[in-house]
C-alpha positions as CSV (number, residue, x, y, z in Angstrom):
1,X,5.3,14.6,-19.6
2,X,7.8,12.0,-18.3
3,X,7.6,8.4,-19.4
4,X,9.8,5.7,-17.8
5,X,10.4,2.9,-20.2
6,X,12.9,0.1,-19.5
7,X,14.5,-2.0,-22.3
8,X,13.6,-5.6,-21.5
9,X,17.2,-6.7,-22.0
10,X,18.3,-4.5,-19.1
11,X,16.8,-6.7,-16.3
12,X,19.0,-5.1,-13.7
13,X,17.4,-1.7,-14.4
14,X,13.9,-2.9,-13.7
15,X,15.0,-4.8,-10.6
16,X,16.7,-1.6,-9.3
17,X,13.6,0.5,-9.9
18,X,11.4,-1.9,-8.0
19,X,13.9,-2.3,-5.1
20,X,15.0,1.3,-4.6
21,X,13.9,3.1,-1.5
22,X,12.4,6.5,-0.8
23,X,12.3,8.2,2.6
24,X,8.9,9.7,1.8
25,X,6.7,10.4,-1.2
26,X,3.6,12.1,-2.3
27,X,1.2,10.7,-4.8
28,X,-2.3,11.9,-5.4
29,X,-2.1,13.9,-2.1
30,X,-1.2,10.7,-0.2
31,X,1.9,10.8,1.9
32,X,3.6,7.7,3.4
33,X,7.0,6.7,4.7
34,X,8.6,3.5,3.5
35,X,11.1,1.4,5.3
36,X,14.5,0.5,3.9
37,X,14.2,-2.2,1.3
38,X,10.6,-1.5,0.4
39,X,9.7,-0.8,-3.2
40,X,9.2,2.8,-4.2
41,X,6.0,3.9,-5.7
42,X,5.4,4.4,-9.4
43,X,6.3,7.7,-10.9
44,X,5.4,7.8,-14.6
45,X,2.1,8.5,-16.2
46,X,0.7,7.1,-19.4
47,X,-2.1,9.1,-21.1
48,X,-4.2,7.1,-23.4
49,X,-7.7,7.2,-24.8
50,X,-10.6,5.2,-23.5
51,X,-10.6,3.0,-26.6
52,X,-12.5,-0.3,-26.6
53,X,-10.4,-3.3,-25.5
54,X,-9.2,-5.7,-28.3
55,X,-11.2,-8.7,-29.0
56,X,-10.9,-11.2,-26.1
57,X,-9.3,-8.7,-23.8
58,X,-9.9,-8.8,-20.1
59,X,-10.4,-5.7,-18.1
60,X,-7.9,-4.7,-15.4
61,X,-8.7,-6.5,-12.2
62,X,-7.4,-8.8,-9.5
63,X,-8.3,-12.1,-11.3
64,X,-9.2,-13.6,-14.6
65,X,-12.4,-15.6,-15.0
66,X,-10.9,-17.7,-17.8
67,X,-7.5,-18.7,-19.0
68,X,-5.8,-16.3,-21.3
69,X,-3.1,-18.0,-23.4
70,X,-1.6,-14.7,-24.6
71,X,-1.3,-13.3,-21.1
72,X,0.2,-16.6,-19.9
73,X,2.8,-16.4,-22.8
74,X,3.6,-12.8,-21.7
75,X,4.1,-14.0,-18.1
76,X,6.5,-16.7,-19.4
77,X,8.5,-14.3,-21.5
78,X,8.7,-11.8,-18.6
79,X,10.0,-14.5,-16.3
80,X,12.6,-15.5,-18.8
81,X,13.9,-11.9,-19.2
82,X,13.6,-11.0,-15.6
83,X,14.3,-14.2,-13.7
84,X,14.8,-12.3,-10.4
85,X,11.3,-10.9,-10.5
86,X,8.6,-13.0,-8.8
87,X,5.7,-12.5,-11.2
88,X,2.3,-13.1,-9.5
89,X,0.1,-12.6,-12.5
90,X,-0.2,-10.9,-15.9
91,X,-3.5,-9.4,-17.2
92,X,-4.6,-7.5,-20.3
93,X,-5.6,-3.9,-20.0
94,X,-8.1,-2.2,-22.3
95,X,-5.4,0.2,-23.4
96,X,-3.0,-2.2,-25.1
97,X,-0.2,-2.9,-22.7
98,X,-0.3,-5.9,-20.3
99,X,-0.3,-5.4,-16.6
100,X,2.4,-7.4,-14.8
101,X,1.9,-7.9,-11.1
102,X,5.0,-8.3,-8.9
103,X,3.8,-8.6,-5.4
104,X,1.9,-5.4,-4.8
105,X,3.8,-3.6,-7.6
106,X,2.4,-3.2,-11.1
107,X,4.4,-2.6,-14.3
108,X,3.4,-2.7,-17.9
109,X,4.8,-4.3,-21.0
110,X,3.8,-5.4,-24.5
111,X,3.1,-8.8,-25.9
112,X,6.7,-9.4,-26.9
113,X,8.1,-8.0,-23.6
114,X,10.4,-5.8,-25.6
115,X,9.9,-2.9,-23.2
116,X,8.7,-2.4,-19.6
117,X,7.1,0.7,-18.2
118,X,6.9,1.6,-14.5
119,X,4.3,4.1,-13.5
120,X,0.6,4.8,-12.9
121,X,-1.6,4.2,-15.9
122,X,-4.1,7.1,-16.3
123,X,-7.3,6.9,-18.3
124,X,-7.4,10.2,-20.2
125,X,-11.1,10.2,-20.6
126,X,-12.0,9.8,-16.9
127,X,-8.7,10.9,-15.3
128,X,-8.8,7.7,-13.3
129,X,-5.5,6.3,-12.0
130,X,-6.1,2.7,-13.2
131,X,-2.9,1.5,-11.5
132,X,-4.0,2.8,-8.1
133,X,-7.4,1.3,-8.5
134,X,-5.9,-2.1,-9.3
135,X,-3.5,-1.9,-6.4
136,X,-6.4,-1.1,-4.1
137,X,-8.3,-4.2,-5.3
138,X,-5.2,-6.3,-4.9
139,X,-4.7,-5.0,-1.4
140,X,-8.3,-5.4,-0.2
141,X,-8.6,-7.3,3.1
142,X,-11.7,-8.4,4.9
143,X,-11.8,-6.3,8.1
144,X,-13.1,-9.2,10.1
145,X,-10.1,-11.2,9.2
146,X,-7.6,-8.8,10.9
147,X,-6.2,-10.1,14.2
148,X,-7.6,-7.2,16.2
149,X,-6.2,-8.6,19.4
150,X,-2.8,-7.4,18.2
151,X,-4.1,-3.8,17.9
152,X,-4.5,-0.9,20.3
153,X,-8.2,-0.1,20.3
154,X,-9.6,3.4,20.8
155,X,-13.3,4.1,20.7
156,X,-14.8,7.6,20.1
157,X,-18.5,8.2,20.5
158,X,-20.6,5.2,19.4
159,X,-17.6,3.7,17.5
160,X,-19.8,2.8,14.6
161,X,-17.2,3.5,11.9
162,X,-14.0,1.5,11.9
163,X,-10.4,1.8,10.6
164,X,-7.2,-0.2,11.2
165,X,-3.9,1.6,10.8
166,X,-0.3,0.3,10.6
167,X,1.9,2.9,12.1
168,X,5.6,3.3,13.0
169,X,6.4,5.5,16.0
170,X,9.0,7.4,14.0
171,X,6.7,8.0,11.0
172,X,6.1,11.7,10.5
173,X,3.1,11.1,8.2
174,X,1.6,8.9,10.8
175,X,1.7,11.8,13.2
176,X,0.1,14.0,10.5
177,X,-2.7,11.5,10.0
178,X,-3.2,11.3,13.8
179,X,-3.9,15.0,13.9
180,X,-6.3,14.7,11.0
181,X,-8.1,11.9,12.9
182,X,-8.6,14.2,15.9
183,X,-11.6,15.7,14.1
184,X,-13.4,12.4,13.6
185,X,-16.1,11.2,15.9
186,X,-18.1,7.9,16.2
187,X,-15.1,6.0,15.3
188,X,-13.2,2.9,16.4
189,X,-9.4,3.0,15.6
190,X,-7.3,-0.2,15.7
191,X,-3.6,0.7,15.7
192,X,-1.1,-2.0,14.6
193,X,2.3,-0.9,15.8
194,X,4.7,-1.6,12.9
195,X,8.3,-0.8,13.7
196,X,10.1,-0.7,10.4
197,X,11.6,2.7,10.0
198,X,14.3,3.3,12.5
199,X,16.6,1.3,14.9
200,X,14.7,2.5,18.0
201,X,11.2,1.9,16.5
202,X,11.0,-1.5,18.2
203,X,12.0,0.0,21.5
204,X,9.3,2.6,21.3
205,X,6.7,0.0,20.3
206,X,7.7,-2.1,23.3
207,X,7.4,0.8,25.6
208,X,4.0,1.7,24.3
209,X,2.7,-1.8,24.3
210,X,3.9,-2.5,27.8
211,X,2.5,0.7,29.3
212,X,-0.4,0.7,31.6
213,X,-2.6,2.6,29.1
214,X,-1.4,1.8,25.5
215,X,-3.8,4.2,23.7
216,X,-3.0,7.2,25.9
217,X,0.7,6.5,25.7
218,X,0.5,6.2,21.9
219,X,-1.4,9.5,21.6
220,X,1.0,11.3,23.9
221,X,3.9,10.3,21.7
222,X,2.2,10.8,18.2
223,X,0.3,13.9,19.0
224,X,2.4,15.7,21.7
225,X,5.9,14.2,21.3
226,X,5.9,12.8,24.8
227,X,8.5,10.0,24.9
228,X,7.0,6.7,26.2
229,X,8.5,5.8,29.5
230,X,10.7,2.7,29.5
231,X,8.7,-0.5,30.1
232,X,9.4,-4.2,29.7
233,X,7.0,-7.0,28.9
234,X,6.6,-9.6,26.2
235,X,5.5,-7.3,23.4
236,X,4.3,-9.1,20.2
237,X,6.7,-7.2,17.9
238,X,7.6,-10.3,15.8
239,X,3.9,-11.1,15.3
240,X,3.2,-7.5,14.2
241,X,6.0,-7.6,11.7
242,X,4.9,-10.9,10.4
243,X,1.3,-9.7,10.0
244,X,2.5,-6.6,8.1
245,X,4.6,-8.6,5.8
246,X,1.7,-11.0,5.2
247,X,-0.5,-8.1,4.3
248,X,2.3,-6.6,2.2
249,X,2.3,-3.4,4.2
250,X,5.4,-1.6,2.7
251,X,5.1,1.8,4.3
252,X,3.4,3.7,7.1
253,X,0.7,4.8,7.6
254,X,-1.3,2.1,5.8
255,X,-5.1,2.1,6.5
256,X,-7.6,-0.7,6.2
257,X,-11.3,0.4,6.2
258,X,-14.4,-1.5,7.2
259,X,-15.5,-2.0,3.6
260,X,-12.2,-4.0,2.9
261,X,-10.4,-1.2,1.0
262,X,-6.9,-0.1,1.9
263,X,-4.9,3.1,1.3
264,X,-1.3,3.9,2.1
265,X,-0.5,7.4,3.3
266,X,-1.7,10.4,5.3
267,X,-5.0,11.1,3.6
268,X,-6.3,14.7,3.6
269,X,-9.4,15.2,5.8
270,X,-12.0,15.2,3.0
271,X,-10.8,11.9,1.5
272,X,-10.4,10.3,5.0
273,X,-14.0,11.3,5.8
274,X,-15.3,9.8,2.6
275,X,-13.4,6.5,3.2
276,X,-14.7,6.2,6.7
277,X,-18.2,6.8,5.6
278,X,-18.1,4.4,2.6
279,X,-20.1,1.3,2.8
């Protein structure tokens, strides 16, 4: 069992952990590729008991219904010790540590901020990945608010189920996901081309976007390795990159489902099926 604790005095250590990059990673059977400069995923686990929360504690979530002076004090201490970290919020957990939100990243600390731990928090009684659940809530986006005019639309069958996917043309896990999607019917796929992984990603995105049949050209490349023919037009590359940054998409593939949930990575077929069917 590996725990990753960081002395609060060593601010540079935490900053380095949150800023380091990884070419690819697997977590809970989810595979994704991150661009240079994107934070790496958490790697440590904490095994606790499902003990009751302390008096006045708030459960882990995306917001607090009422002010929590203790959590506010933790936020201030954390900001003092880690001035380079942009702390979005601090929340209590029912396990003792406080959850510190830095963008879409979550780390944990105690009331005095004398240590910081990076890694998924696991509820030992239920085997739930509490960190992942919190991140999914933080990343939830109303599907109707996505600018679907910037996406490549593909409809299969009656198209009743919907998914939006941010993909890079050089993303191997995106190609893996595309093969998994081949078995899905009655589905509408909105593909947001997100060139973040390689120098020629923008070129491929331009060539796909400017082709006479965007969907077919994308499938030819992702499924069959057929290089998109050179094409020139005013492709909305900057708008796509701005959109991904706004939604804090840090790696590809990232999927947004009709119920507002989001997942990063090439989901296995059974989990993908369940997500598409969820209401």
